Steps between C-alpha positions, in 0.01 A plus 500: 500500500361768730275793414776764508755272334256434218439870435875570506566216258235610251602865512871415473416298187294796376528415129644148511282278284737203505525242773238364732289627791368290787132500593572682824690775317211550258214488751665716771581763239148483358357545851726801563395667174132432571527648851693805376256575219198445728635734766576766239156460346315531829720785625516708182208416273206407724486837686508696174248268339271537800523880482433498125201266534357717780542814287326332206208385717462848652502656152239250378279560804522876442383449141827618349594371154869585535745233604719599796874515445699196602690567825873547465558234765327241281714589199815493714397167651451342158834640386690363802337155482565484125867598539554237771331234284715605204818486710412147617396374156846388386596308818154342506533381141852375571392294803206356304735393219748351749212317673393356164860393441499319835203292386677419172286733287610770259484858624306586183194344665487814714326663202198280577456714811369773268179302447229639730357266767725213391808682629400466866446124470827452313691707754371289789560167324848586375599673822388208716651226282807332639824581325693246298725311744864530411640713220300565184573691178454830686753439777564319828223426747475810727378288790807275477730803470345661813529174696864454396580858607343439842718198569 
């Protein structure tokens, strides 16, 4: 599955928590979300944060006890990044659950991702694990379905 095809698949199954997701679908989508959020962060938040930090340092060097107002660009940047993250939350959870299904695990294990520090390790291990070959209780093998469609 290609990069673009993976993103299309995940977004077309926006709230589909049933079925299975291949490793490539999961990891390409995860890469796309990481790139998008990083670009938004560096384009919208870093400049405002830099301006705010500079204003605070200048106020401290001048001996002022008042805290400078947060720049509007910083507030707008946080708002935009938060809205994008919120919009991508449901498809991200859905692809995680489908990925768990592909490895033969219950989607309820996705709640373990709420545990700080452990979540990153679990995401890597579960995301990199090979799927169950052939059909399982969550549906047919997506790799076999894609290969059959290509023939």
